[in-house]
N, C-alpha and C positions, 0 to 999 in steps of 0.2 A: 614533375617536381616544381618547375617554375610556374606552371599553370595553377598549381595549388597555392603557391606562394602569392601569385598576383591576386587570385580570387580572395585569398585570406586578407590581402592588403585593403582591397575594396571594402570587405566586410568591416575590418578594423577602422577604416576611414569613416564609414557611416557611423560606427559606434562612438568615434571620437567626436563627431559632429553632435551626436545625441548628448554625450557626456558634457560638452561645452555648452549646449543649449539649456541643460538642466542646472548648470553651475551659476548660482546667483551670488553676486558680490555687491558691495556698496562702498562708495568712496564719498568722503565729506571734506569740504574745505577746512582749512586749519582753524578757522574761527567758528565753524559749525554753521555757517549762514546757508550753505548749499549742500545738499546731499543727493547723490545719484545712484540709483539702484540699476544694475545691469546684469547681463549674462555673458558667458564666454564666447558668444557669437557676435559680440559688439552691438547688441541690441539694448537700448536704453528702456528700462522697464518703468522707471518712475524718477521724477525730479521733485525735490522739495526745496523751497526757499523760505528761510525764516526772516520774514520782513523786519523783525525787530533788530536784526543784526546787520541790515543793509540799508544804506542811505539811498532811498528810492529816487531821490533827485540826481543821484550820481551814477548814470548809466555806465560809465567807464568802469566804475568799482565792480558792478554786477558782471560786466563782460569779463574783466580780469578774474574774478572768482570762478566763473563758468569755465573759463579757458584752462586754468590751473587744475581745477577739479576734473575735467574731461581729459586732460593729458595724464593726470595720475591714473585715472580709470583705464586709459589705453595701455599704459605700462603694466597695470595689474593683469589685464587680459593677456598681454604678451607673455607674462610670466606663466600664466596658467596654461596657455597653448603650448609653451615649450615644455612644461612638466608633463602635460598629457601626451605630447608627441613622443617624448623620450620613453613613456610607458608603452605606447603603441608600438614603437620600433623594437623594443625588448620582447614584446609578445609575438612579433612577426618573425624574428630571427629564429631559424631552425635550431633544434637542440644540437649540442656538440660543437658549437663555434667558439668554445672556450671563452677567453676574455673579451671577445669582440663586442659582446653586449655591454661590456663596462664602459665602452666609449661614449655611451649615450646616458650616462648619469649613474 
């Protein structure tokens, strides 16, 4: 019984990684100057900078915009991971455990 559960968990973990890898999101700075496209595995896929909205002589401004946008990106990835983990845990739990599955979302 537990062998099947552990094997199923490894399979579900691999599926989770595939799902997160295929999940593409985008985060944009509040002024639209920076846009970062990424996936659920924390891989940055593309970065766009609208130079018309950035003072190129002010490196600190660009650094601040990147920092804020990257931090927002990390928060969105964490939310996506949490949601996918909850789904995985519900799928792994054997039938008949009643409300135990509700603990995970």
